ROKOL-231193 format. One record per residue: residue in one letter; x negated, y negated, z of N, C-alpha, C in turn. Coordinates in steps of 0.2 Angstrom, whole numbers, plus 5000, padded with zeros to 4 digits. Layout:
<atoms>
AXYZXYZXYZ
...
</atoms>
This chain:
<atoms>
M504349755014504449815010504149875013
D504549915016504249975020504350035016
S503950095016504050155013504650195017
E504950235014505450275017505150335022
H505550355026505350415030505750475028
R505350515023505650565020505550635022
F505150635028504950705031505150705038
K505750705039506050705046506250775048
G506350795054506650855056506250915054
V506650965051506351025049505851025044
M505850975040505350975034504650955037
S504650905042503950895046503750945050
E504250975054504151025059503851095055
E504051105049503751165046503451155039
Y503151095039502851075033502251125030
R501951165035501451215033501751265028
L502451275028502751325024502851295016
I502651235015502651215008502151255004
R501651285007501151325004501551385000
L502051415003502451465000502751454994
A502951394993503351374987502951344982
L502351324984501851294979501251334979
P501151384975500651434975499951394973
H500051334970499451294968499251244973
F499551244979499451194984498751194986
E498351244987497651244989497251214983
E497451234977497051204971497151134971
L497651104972497751034972497251004977
Q497251034983496751004989496051014986
N495851074984495151084981494951034976
R495451024971495250984965495150904968
T495550884973495550824975494850814979
A494650854983494050854986493450854982
S493550894976492950904971492850834968
A493450804966493350744963492950694967
V493150694974492750644978492050664979
K491850734979491150754979490850734973
N491150744967490850724961490650654960
F491150614963491050544963490450524967
Q490450554973489850534977489150554974
R489150614971488550634967488350584961
E488850564958488750524952488550454954
K488750424960488650364962487950364967
G487750424969487150424973487250394980
K487950394983488050364989488150414994
P487650424999487650475004488250455009
K488450395010489050375014489650355010
L490250375012490850355008491350335013
E491650275012492250255015492850275011
C493350315014493850345010494550345014
I495050325011495750325014496150385011
D496450415015496950475014497650445015
I498050435009498750405010499250465011
G499650465017500050515018499750585020
C499350585025498950635027499350695029
G499950695031500350755032500050795038
D499950855038499650895043498850895043
G498550855039497850845039497450895034
V497850935030497450975026497050945020
T497250895018496850855013496250825016
A496350795022495750765025495250825027
Y495550875030495050935031494650955025
T494950965020494650995014494150945011
I494250875012493750825010493150825015
L493350825021492750825026492350895025
E492650945024492251005023491851005016
T492050975011491750975005491250915004
V491350855007490950795005490550775011
P489950785011489550765017489550685017
G489450655023489450585024490050545023
V490650575022491250545021491550525028
H491850465028492250435034492950425031
L493450455035494050455032494550415037
V494950375034495550345038496150375035
C496550415039497150445037497750415039
L498150405034498850365036499450405035
D499950395039500550435038501050395042
N501650385039502250345043502650395047
E502450455047502850505052502450525058
Q502650505064502250525070502150595070
K502650635069502550715069502050735065
M501950705059501350725054500750705057
I500650645060500050625063499850675069
N500350695073500250735078499950805076
Q500250825070499950895068499250885065
A499150825061498450815059497950805064
R498150775070497650765075497450835078
A497950875079497750945081497350985077
N497450975070497051005065496350975064
L496250915066495650875064495350855070
I495450885076495250865082494450855082
E494050905079493350895080493150835076
A493350825070493150765066493350705069
V493950705072494150645076493650625082
D493450675085493050675091492350645089
E492150665083491450655080491450585076
N492050555076492150485073492050495065
R492150555062492150555055492850545052
C493350545056494050535054494450495059
E494850455056495350415060496050415058
L496450435063497150445061497650385063
I498050355058498350295060499150305058
H499550295062500250305061500550235059
T500650225052500750165049501050165042
D501350115040501650105033501050095029
A500950135023500350125019500250055016
L500750035013500749965010500549915015
E500849915021500749865026499949865028
Y499749925028499049935030498549915025
F498649925019498249905013498249825012
L498849795014498849725013498349685018
G498249725024497749695029497049715028
L496849745022496149765021495849705016
N495249705017494849655013494749685006
S494749645001494649664994493949704993
H493949754989493349784987492949814993
S493349844998493049865004493049945005
V493349985000493450055001493150084995
D492750144996492450174990492950224987
V493450254991493850304988494550304991
V495050304987495750314990496050384987
A496250424991496450494989497150504992
S497550544989498150564991498350624988
V498750664992499050734989499750734991
L500250734986500950744986501250694991
T501050634990501350584994501750524990
L501350504985501550444981502250454978
H502350514975503050524972503650514976
N503550514983504050504988504250434988
M503950384985504050314986504450294981
E504950244982505250204977504850174973
R504950164966504550134961504250074963
E504650024965504449954967503849954972
Y503949994977503550004983502850034980
R502950084976502350124973501950084969
D502250044964501950004960501449954963
E501749924969501349874973500849904976
L500949964979500350004982499850024977
H499950034971499450044966499049984965
R499349924965499049864964498549854970
Q498749864976498349854982497749904982
I497849964980497350014979496849984975
F496949964969496549934964496149874968
R496549834971496149774975495649794980
I495849844984495349864989494749904987
L494849934981494249984979493649934978
A493049964980492449934978492349944971
Q491849904968491649914961491549984959
G491850014954491750074952492050124957
G492450104961492750154966493250194963
L493450254967493850304964494550304967
F495050314963495750334965495850404963
V496050454967496150514965496850534968
N497350554964497950574967498250644964
A498350694968498650754966499350754968
D499750754963500450734965500950754960
K501550744961502150764956502150714951
Y501850724945501850674939502350714934
A502950684934503450714930503350704922
P503450754918503350744911503850684908
Q503650654903504050594900504650624897
D504650674894505150704890505650734895
E506350714894506850724899506950804899
N506950834893507150904893506550944897
E505950924895505350954899505350944906
R505550884908505650874915506150914919
F506750924915507250964918507051034919
R506651064914506451134915505951144920
A505551094921505051094926505351094933
L505851054934506251044940506551114942
G506851144937507151214938506651264940
K506051264937505451304940505351294947
A505251224949505051204956505651234961
L506251224959506751244964506851314964
T506651354959506651424959506151454964
R505551414964505051434969505251424976
F505651374978505851364984506351414987
F506751434982507251484984506951554985
E506451564981506051634982505651634988
A505451574990504951564996505351575003
Y505951535003506251525009506851565010
A507251585005507851625006507651695009
P507151725007507051795011506851785018
L506551725020506451715027507051685031
N507551675027508151655030508051585033
K507651545030507551475031507951435027
L508651435029509151405024509151335025
D509051305032509051235033508451205029
L507851235030507251215026507351215019
L507651265016507751275009508251215007
K508751205010509251145009508851085008
E508451065013508151005013507650995008
W507251045006506851045000507151034994
V507751074993508151064987508350994986
L508650964991508950894990508350844989
H507750864993507150824992506950824985
N506850884982506650884975507050854970
V507750864971508250824966508150754967
A508150724973508050654974507450624971
D506850664971506250644968506350624960
Q506850644957506950634950507450574949
A507650534954508050484954507750424949
P508050384945507750334941507350284945
D507550274951507150224954506550254958
R506450314957505950344961505450394957
C505750424952505350474948504650444945
M504150474947503450454945503250494938
K503350464933503250494926502550484924
E502250534921501550534920501350474915
G501650474910501550414905501650344908
D502150334911502350274914501750254919
T501550304923501050284928500450274925
I500250304920499550294917499550224913
A500150204910500250144907500150084913
L500450094918500450044924499750034926
L499350094928498650094930498250054925
D498350064919497950034913498049964914
E498749944914498949874915498549834921
I498549874926498249844932497549834932
G497249874928496449864926496049924928
F496349984930495950044931495650064924
T495050094925494750124919494650204920
G494450234915494350314915494950354918
I495550334916496150364919496150434915
Q496250484919496250554916496650604921
I497050644918497350704921496850764921
L496650784927496150834927496450904927
Y497050914930497350974931498050964931
R498451024929499151014929499451084930
S499951094935500351154936501051134937
N501451154932502151134931502251054933
M502551034938502650964939502050934942
E501550964945501050934949500450924945
A500050874946499450864942498950824946
V498350824945497850784948497550724943
L497650664945497450604941496850574945
V496450554941495850504943495850444939
A495650394943495650324939495050284943
Y494750234940494150204943494250124943
A494050094948494050024948493450004943
P493449944939492949934935492349904938
</atoms>
């Protein structure tokens, strides 16, 4: 069971432009890094082993590395173009062995890890891209590999449970993409992002907030909490017992 390749072509080549359509993009990154830093302080662990799922161009990894001293990051992505961009943006951290970049399927990688071997699993704007069956199993594997008291932090598209609210949120999101890319005449990119956002709401993919929290609770996570929300995107934290 492999994850899909949903960031091909123009979307991967110009991924940096996502910042124009998501004005809270940096906030999502900073909130994720702050959650890791707070976890480190509360646990009193000067060294942390952390995995970044779907590292993209490396912005999440860079923010964590700049915010959290003593963290070692393993960054995963199933798109080679994204790994190449991340390597260029994280070259210093890679050379210093603070960061490792791996072109791989996330679930396949997690299945090969020992139980309770990782302090933190972090991700930003990745898990919502996965089909539900794959994502549910990935959540179970995250729980398995986290050390006792370990942190799972995910800044992502957590859709509202209410269908009308979800429809309104989707409308706001699509408007932002039109406002960002149409004036730049980035029509191919606009088309891909519109189709991508609509596909995110498919019944076998849509990551609803309530459903996700219920699953995490069933798996065994504790302290599940939404720390921040802006329209469709939210930052969720959960802990291994």
